PARO-130836 format. One record per residue (C-alpha): residue number from 1; x, y, z. Coordinates in nm, 2 decimals. Layout:
(NUM (X Y Z)) ...
***
This chain:
(1 (11.97 8.19 10.20)) (2 (11.77 8.23 9.91)) (3 (11.70 8.58 9.71)) (4 (11.41 8.69 9.54)) (5 (11.29 8.86 9.40)) (6 (10.98 9.14 9.29)) (7 (10.98 9.44 9.00)) (8 (10.60 9.53 9.02)) (9 (10.53 9.70 9.30)) (10 (10.34 9.55 9.54)) (11 (10.40 9.43 9.78)) (12 (10.44 9.03 9.77)) (13 (10.55 8.75 10.11)) (14 (10.66 8.39 10.18)) (15 (10.35 8.17 10.25)) (16 (10.42 7.98 10.68)) (17 (10.49 8.09 11.00)) (18 (10.74 8.26 11.12)) (19 (10.91 8.13 11.54)) (20 (11.24 8.23 11.67)) (21 (11.61 7.98 11.61)) (22 (11.59 7.76 11.81)) (23 (11.91 7.55 11.78)) (24 (12.14 7.88 11.94)) (25 (12.30 7.98 11.66)) (26 (12.09 8.26 11.59)) (27 (12.44 8.45 11.55)) (28 (12.56 8.32 11.36)) (29 (12.72 8.51 10.99)) (30 (12.47 8.30 10.69)) (31 (12.65 8.41 10.43)) (32 (12.95 8.61 10.29)) (33 (12.95 8.67 9.90)) (34 (13.33 8.79 9.91)) (35 (13.37 8.90 9.56)) (36 (13.13 9.15 9.36)) (37 (12.79 8.96 9.15)) (38 (12.85 9.17 8.78)) (39 (12.48 9.13 8.57)) (40 (12.48 9.22 8.29)) (41 (12.35 9.55 8.36)) (42 (12.39 9.58 8.76)) (43 (12.70 9.61 8.97)) (44 (12.58 9.43 9.34)) (45 (12.83 9.53 9.57)) (46 (12.88 9.27 9.85)) (47 (12.66 9.10 10.07)) (48 (12.59 8.98 10.41)) (49 (12.36 8.77 10.62)) (50 (12.26 8.76 10.94)) (51 (12.01 8.59 11.17)) (52 (12.04 8.78 11.58)) (53 (11.90 8.59 11.87)) (54 (11.60 8.71 11.91)) (55 (11.55 8.60 11.51)) (56 (11.60 8.93 11.40)) (57 (11.72 8.88 10.99)) (58 (12.00 9.14 10.91)) (59 (12.09 9.19 10.55)) (60 (12.33 9.42 10.52)) (61 (12.47 9.58 10.10)) (62 (12.82 9.81 10.13)) (63 (12.84 10.11 9.93)) (64 (13.12 10.31 10.03)) (65 (13.01 10.57 9.71)) (66 (12.85 10.83 9.85)) (67 (12.79 10.90 10.23)) (68 (12.47 10.76 10.31)) (69 (12.30 10.44 10.48)) (70 (11.96 10.38 10.34)) (71 (11.79 10.02 10.61)) (72 (11.46 9.96 10.60)) (73 (11.30 9.70 10.93)) (74 (10.97 9.57 10.72)) (75 (10.74 9.29 10.90)) (76 (10.58 9.01 10.71)) (77 (10.34 8.98 10.87)) (78 (10.27 9.35 10.97)) (79 (10.02 9.46 10.68)) (80 (9.60 9.51 10.74)) (81 (9.52 9.14 10.59)) (82 (9.61 8.98 10.89)) (83 (9.36 9.29 11.12)) (84 (9.06 9.17 11.08)) (85 (8.67 9.25 10.94)) (86 (8.58 9.47 11.23)) (87 (8.96 9.61 11.35)) (88 (9.01 9.67 10.94)) (89 (9.25 10.02 10.99)) (90 (9.37 9.92 11.28)) (91 (9.74 9.82 11.07)) (92 (9.78 10.17 10.93)) (93 (9.67 10.28 11.19)) (94 (9.96 10.14 11.46)) (95 (10.19 10.21 11.14)) (96 (10.16 10.65 11.18)) (97 (10.14 10.63 11.47)) (98 (10.48 10.51 11.55)) (99 (10.64 10.87 11.53)) (100 (10.34 11.02 11.67)) (101 (10.60 10.98 12.02)) (102 (10.81 10.74 12.20)) (103 (10.89 10.63 12.55)) (104 (11.11 10.93 12.60)) (105 (11.10 11.13 12.31)) (106 (10.68 11.37 12.19)) (107 (10.66 11.31 11.79)) (108 (10.77 11.68 11.79)) (109 (11.09 11.64 11.93)) (110 (11.08 11.35 11.72)) (111 (11.09 11.58 11.41)) (112 (11.36 11.86 11.53)) (113 (11.61 11.55 11.53)) (114 (11.56 11.40 11.22)) (115 (11.58 11.77 11.13)) (116 (11.86 11.93 11.29)) (117 (12.03 11.58 11.08)) (118 (11.82 11.63 10.76)) (119 (11.74 11.27 10.85)) (120 (11.44 11.04 10.73)) (121 (11.26 10.77 10.95)) (122 (10.89 10.66 10.71)) (123 (10.60 10.39 10.80)) (124 (10.41 10.26 10.56)) (125 (10.24 9.97 10.51)) (126 (10.02 9.74 10.29)) (127 (9.80 9.44 10.25)) (128 (10.06 9.23 10.36)) (129 (10.39 9.40 10.51)) (130 (10.42 9.68 10.75)) (131 (10.71 9.86 10.75)) (132 (10.95 10.14 10.86)) (133 (11.28 10.35 10.64)) (134 (11.57 10.58 10.75)) (135 (11.76 10.81 10.57)) (136 (12.05 10.96 10.75)) (137 (12.38 11.09 10.70)) (138 (12.66 10.78 10.77)) (139 (12.87 11.07 11.01)) (140 (12.48 11.05 11.23)) (141 (12.52 10.67 11.23)) (142 (12.45 10.58 11.59)) (143 (12.22 10.89 11.65)) (144 (11.92 10.79 11.37)) (145 (11.97 10.36 11.41)) (146 (11.83 10.46 11.82)) (147 (11.63 10.70 11.70)) (148 (11.52 10.45 11.45)) (149 (11.56 10.19 11.69)) (150 (11.32 10.33 11.98)) (151 (11.03 10.43 11.72)) (152 (10.98 10.08 11.67)) (153 (11.00 9.91 11.93)) (154 (10.94 10.19 12.22)) (155 (10.62 10.38 12.09)) (156 (10.40 10.51 12.26)) (157 (10.02 10.50 12.13)) (158 (9.89 10.86 12.36)) (159 (9.55 10.92 12.31)) (160 (9.58 11.21 12.19)) (161 (9.78 11.13 11.86)) (162 (9.55 10.90 11.90)) (163 (9.26 11.10 11.82)) (164 (9.43 11.33 11.59)) (165 (9.60 11.01 11.34)) (166 (9.21 10.85 11.34)) (167 (9.05 11.23 11.26)) (168 (9.31 11.23 10.91)) (169 (9.24 10.92 10.80)) (170 (8.82 10.96 10.78)) (171 (8.92 11.29 10.70)) (172 (9.16 11.11 10.36)) (173 (8.83 10.80 10.33)) (174 (8.58 11.10 10.27)) (175 (8.79 11.26 10.02)) (176 (8.89 10.96 9.83)) (177 (8.54 10.84 9.74)) (178 (8.62 11.24 9.53)) (179 (8.93 11.07 9.41)) (180 (8.74 10.88 9.16)) (181 (9.07 10.72 8.94)) (182 (9.10 10.57 9.32)) (183 (8.77 10.54 9.41)) (184 (8.71 10.24 9.13)) (185 (9.01 10.07 9.20)) (186 (8.97 10.02 9.56)) (187 (8.58 9.90 9.47)) (188 (8.74 9.69 9.18)) (189 (8.93 9.50 9.45)) (190 (8.66 9.52 9.68)) (191 (8.53 9.23 9.42)) (192 (8.81 9.09 9.24)) (193 (8.84 8.99 9.65)) (194 (8.59 8.99 9.78)) (195 (8.55 8.67 10.10)) (196 (8.94 8.79 10.12)) (197 (9.14 8.99 10.38)) (198 (9.25 9.21 10.03)) (199 (8.90 9.32 9.93)) (200 (9.01 9.55 10.28)) (201 (9.08 9.90 10.12)) (202 (9.47 9.95 10.41)) (203 (9.34 10.26 10.57)) (204 (8.99 10.10 10.69)) (205 (8.65 10.18 10.64)) (206 (8.41 10.48 10.83)) (207 (8.25 10.26 10.98)) (208 (8.56 10.12 11.12)) (209 (8.84 10.38 11.22)) (210 (8.62 10.56 11.54)) (211 (8.61 10.23 11.60)) (212 (8.94 10.20 11.76)) (213 (9.10 10.20 12.05)) (214 (9.51 10.24 12.24)) (215 (9.46 9.86 12.39)) (216 (9.34 9.74 11.93)) (217 (9.68 9.94 11.87)) (218 (9.90 9.77 12.18)) (219 (9.83 9.50 12.10)) (220 (9.86 9.45 11.72)) (221 (10.19 9.61 11.79)) (222 (10.34 9.38 12.05)) (223 (10.13 9.12 11.87)) (224 (10.34 9.18 11.48)) (225 (10.58 9.39 11.52)) (226 (10.79 9.14 11.67)) (227 (11.23 9.10 11.54)) (228 (11.14 8.71 11.48)) (229 (10.85 8.82 11.22)) (230 (11.12 9.06 11.06)) (231 (11.37 9.17 10.85)) (232 (11.62 9.50 10.81)) (233 (11.89 9.53 10.52)) (234 (12.08 9.81 10.59)) (235 (12.25 9.95 10.25)) (236 (12.48 10.27 10.23)) (237 (12.79 10.38 10.39)) (238 (12.97 10.16 10.67)) (239 (13.16 9.87 10.73)) (240 (12.95 9.55 10.78)) (241 (13.13 9.40 11.06)) (242 (13.01 9.74 11.25)) (243 (12.73 9.78 11.09)) (244 (12.58 9.40 11.26)) (245 (12.73 9.52 11.62)) (246 (12.54 9.80 11.63)) (247 (12.27 9.64 11.52)) (248 (12.32 9.40 11.79)) (249 (12.35 9.69 12.00)) (250 (12.04 9.87 11.96)) (251 (11.80 9.55 11.95)) (252 (11.97 9.34 12.20)) (253 (11.62 9.37 12.35)) (254 (11.39 9.32 12.25)) (255 (11.24 8.97 12.26)) (256 (11.09 8.77 11.93)) (257 (10.72 8.69 12.01)) (258 (10.57 8.37 12.13)) (259 (10.28 8.33 11.81)) (260 (10.32 8.24 11.48)) (261 (10.13 8.39 11.17)) (262 (9.85 8.17 10.92)) (263 (9.88 8.34 10.58)) (264 (9.54 8.42 10.43)) (265 (9.39 8.17 10.18)) (266 (9.45 8.19 9.81)) (267 (9.27 8.40 9.62)) (268 (8.96 8.25 9.43)) (269 (8.88 8.34 9.08)) (270 (8.58 8.51 8.92)) (271 (8.30 8.35 8.73)) (272 (8.07 8.52 8.46)) (273 (8.11 8.89 8.34)) (274 (7.97 9.16 8.66)) (275 (7.93 9.50 8.70)) (276 (7.89 9.77 8.85)) (277 (7.81 10.09 8.85)) (278 (7.88 10.36 9.14)) (279 (7.62 10.62 9.03)) (280 (7.74 10.94 9.08)) (281 (7.69 11.27 8.88)) (282 (7.98 11.34 8.67)) (283 (8.00 11.35 8.27)) (284 (8.31 11.14 8.26)) (285 (8.34 10.76 8.38)) (286 (8.63 10.61 8.54)) (287 (8.61 10.27 8.44)) (288 (8.86 9.96 8.59)) (289 (8.81 9.64 8.43)) (290 (8.99 9.29 8.61)) (291 (9.04 8.97 8.80)) (292 (9.22 8.76 9.01)) (293 (9.54 8.68 8.91)) (294 (9.94 8.52 9.05)) (295 (10.13 8.53 9.32)) (296 (10.45 8.67 9.22)) (297 (10.70 8.33 9.30)) (298 (10.48 8.19 9.02)) (299 (10.77 8.13 8.66)) (300 (10.47 8.31 8.46)) (301 (10.62 8.64 8.62)) (302 (10.83 8.68 8.33)) (303 (10.66 8.63 8.01)) (304 (10.31 8.81 8.13)) (305 (10.52 9.14 8.23)) (306 (10.61 9.14 7.82)) (307 (10.23 9.03 7.72)) (308 (10.19 9.29 7.97)) (309 (10.42 9.59 7.80)) (310 (10.24 9.45 7.48)) (311 (9.88 9.46 7.59)) (312 (9.89 9.83 7.74)) (313 (10.11 9.86 7.96)) (314 (10.36 10.03 7.69)) (315 (10.14 10.38 7.70)) (316 (10.07 10.48 7.34)) (317 (10.30 10.25 7.18)) (318 (10.08 9.97 7.35)) (319 (9.78 9.80 7.11)) (320 (9.53 9.98 7.42)) (321 (9.73 10.26 7.43)) (322 (9.72 10.32 7.06)) (323 (9.37 10.16 6.98)) (324 (9.16 10.29 7.28)) (325 (9.33 10.72 7.26)) (326 (9.53 10.74 6.93)) (327 (9.26 10.56 6.63)) (328 (8.95 10.56 6.79)) (329 (9.05 10.93 7.07)) (330 (8.76 10.75 7.30)) (331 (8.98 10.79 7.68)) (332 (9.18 11.00 7.83)) (333 (9.39 10.76 7.95)) (334 (9.42 10.42 7.90)) (335 (9.62 10.13 8.05)) (336 (9.62 9.78 8.20)) (337 (9.84 9.60 8.47)) (338 (9.95 9.31 8.63)) (339 (9.99 9.33 9.05)) (340 (10.20 9.05 9.29)) (341 (10.05 8.99 9.66)) (342 (10.16 8.70 9.89)) (343 (9.90 8.52 9.80)) (344 (9.76 8.60 9.48)) (345 (9.70 8.92 9.26)) (346 (9.54 9.10 9.04)) (347 (9.47 9.22 8.64)) (348 (9.35 9.54 8.62)) (349 (9.32 9.81 8.26)) (350 (9.17 10.15 8.36)) (351 (9.08 10.40 8.15)) (352 (8.86 10.78 8.19)) (353 (8.64 10.88 7.88)) (354 (8.33 11.00 7.83)) (355 (7.97 10.88 7.91)) (356 (7.93 10.79 7.60)) (357 (8.21 10.67 7.48)) (358 (8.26 10.45 7.85)) (359 (8.06 10.13 7.65)) (360 (8.36 10.23 7.32)) (361 (8.61 10.22 7.55)) (362 (8.55 9.86 7.72)) (363 (8.42 9.64 7.38)) (364 (8.79 9.83 7.30)) (365 (9.00 9.68 7.49)) (366 (8.82 9.40 7.51)) (367 (8.86 9.37 7.15)) (368 (9.21 9.38 7.20)) (369 (9.28 9.15 7.45)) (370 (9.06 8.86 7.28)) (371 (9.31 8.94 6.99)) (372 (9.60 8.91 7.24)) (373 (9.51 8.55 7.28)) (374 (9.35 8.46 6.97)) (375 (9.65 8.56 6.72)) (376 (10.03 8.58 6.78)) (377 (10.25 8.95 6.89)) (378 (10.48 9.05 6.58)) (379 (10.86 9.03 6.65)) (380 (10.90 9.41 6.68)) (381 (10.66 9.44 6.95)) (382 (10.79 9.15 7.11)) (383 (11.13 9.34 7.04)) (384 (11.07 9.66 7.20)) (385 (10.85 9.51 7.54)) (386 (11.23 9.35 7.55)) (387 (11.40 9.67 7.52)) (388 (11.23 9.85 7.75)) (389 (11.31 9.66 8.00)) (390 (11.73 9.55 7.99)) (391 (11.68 9.95 7.91)) (392 (11.52 9.98 8.22)) (393 (11.67 9.76 8.47)) (394 (11.95 9.90 8.62)) (395 (11.72 10.24 8.65)) (396 (11.60 10.02 8.99)) (397 (11.95 10.04 9.08)) (398 (12.06 10.32 9.13)) (399 (11.99 10.50 9.54)) (400 (12.04 10.23 9.86)) (401 (11.71 10.20 9.90)) (402 (11.67 10.11 9.52)) (403 (11.83 9.86 9.69)) (404 (11.72 9.82 10.02)) (405 (11.38 9.76 9.87)) (406 (11.47 9.50 9.69)) (407 (11.72 9.33 9.84)) (408 (11.40 9.29 10.16)) (409 (11.18 9.11 9.80)) (410 (11.52 8.93 9.75)) (411 (11.51 8.74 10.14)) (412 (11.19 8.69 10.12)) (413 (11.08 8.49 9.82)) (414 (11.40 8.31 9.88)) (415 (11.50 8.22 9.51)) (416 (11.92 8.36 9.49)) (417 (12.13 8.71 9.44)) (418 (12.06 8.55 9.02)) (419 (11.78 8.71 9.06)) (420 (12.00 8.99 8.94)) (421 (12.16 8.85 8.66)) (422 (11.89 8.56 8.59)) (423 (11.60 8.86 8.48)) (424 (11.80 9.01 8.26)) (425 (11.79 8.64 8.09)) (426 (11.44 8.54 8.17)) (427 (11.30 8.77 8.01)) (428 (11.54 8.73 7.73)) (429 (11.45 8.40 7.63)) (430 (11.09 8.48 7.59)) (431 (10.95 8.36 7.25)) (432 (10.62 8.44 7.05)) (433 (10.49 8.14 7.11)) (434 (10.53 8.20 7.49)) (435 (10.36 8.53 7.49)) (436 (10.07 8.35 7.26)) (437 (10.02 8.09 7.60)) (438 (10.06 8.31 7.83)) (439 (9.77 8.55 7.73)) (440 (9.55 8.26 7.60)) (441 (9.60 8.16 7.97)) (442 (9.60 8.44 8.13)) (443 (9.37 8.70 8.00)) (444 (8.97 8.66 8.07)) (445 (8.80 8.76 7.91)) (446 (8.47 8.59 7.99)) (447 (8.54 8.60 8.38)) (448 (8.66 9.00 8.50)) (449 (8.45 9.23 8.72)) (450 (8.44 9.62 8.58)) (451 (8.35 9.88 8.80)) (452 (8.29 10.18 8.61)) (453 (8.23 10.53 8.82)) (454 (7.99 10.70 8.60)) (455 (7.64 10.88 8.57)) (456 (7.42 10.53 8.54)) (457 (7.14 10.61 8.36)) (458 (7.35 10.75 8.06)) (459 (7.54 10.42 8.03)) (460 (7.36 10.18 8.17)) (461 (7.15 9.96 7.84)) (462 (7.51 9.97 7.67)) (463 (7.67 9.79 8.01)) (464 (7.45 9.61 7.95)) (465 (7.70 9.40 7.69)) (466 (7.90 9.31 7.94)) (467 (7.71 9.16 8.16)) (468 (7.48 9.17 8.47)) (469 (7.55 9.53 8.63)) (470 (7.44 9.67 8.98)) (471 (7.39 10.02 9.04)) (472 (7.55 10.08 9.35)) (473 (7.35 10.48 9.53)) (474 (7.65 10.75 9.63)) 
***
């Protein structure tokens, strides 16, 4: 089994369909690393993997230095990209309800049991996946794994809990409109991912949540929460053979699903310069500039990380930070980043500034994007970016949950455990010419979306400089 890596926060997966193994050899140990793999920065303990009879992929990493285990079970096609427009928010609602009661335990009994042993079980959902995690002291492993399995495979989805969680979601959606940074980002994605499932916010819409029924939720759970579309990573204080047997026992009755899943189509590029003003009675503008990026498996991933660190990912030491905030004093907050998703990521530049300075901030950001395309970066800039990643890389592997998260995405991309060695090698092999090539390829200064939460009548004329303007009244 191959492995791959992820560094940005974003949730990314392989494409294709998943189905249960048919060869009768699903419980065969596929491989085991008998010796530690050591990179220049990270010591990686022994790792083993097995595919169970029901198709569940199990990855184990022993770290016996602390009496704690972390389990992460993720469903490859459990995210919001696999719901319909009419049921937007269904995937997130389903994951939110897992801990709210099972066939044998109420929500309060689950909470009391976890509190009694000092454990935590959490569920989450992204555009691509749904995940459930367990953190528990190793002395309570049996208790924790039994509850973990029950929450995943036997949730009750009571009508009372559904109504309560739906109301919480609606309150969150309404409240988000007053959190201008997240609201601007949400609206940016609506336009960057237009006509693609990624345009939908994971939690859904005010108009779709009330109509979601228990039948919708149980149907989504039955279809998407299946072992032959899941990966379970367990990291911590255990013996691999003992843990493998425990997992086989607690998930023995979990049957594989019958269907297969198709990936959403690729994200289409943005054409032209487009400006959307979200009209609110505010004195401060929150703005985003963005456009589609690339998939995580793209080999340009590593040099683009360095490119972004120089451009706007390095805080006040980056070009955008120095120019917009330090030199021009225009913005309270300003940065750039590339994100990655299974069907395609995005580039985003973000800033918060006074209304009268909004157009100046946009102009300065676009100028820096053009400059990094037209002129090579300095040797010291590239060295500083490499130093940042050389220094921060080991810090991503301090806890069991850090390793579990990384191993899950490594498994998804199938690029091998060499990731732990290759990551810094790819970074350090990047040249100034590579950065220039990446800038010319990925800095889109004529094809973009600008979304600004602002007072439209105060900025309208200045924003026409950056493209065709559309105003959305709030």
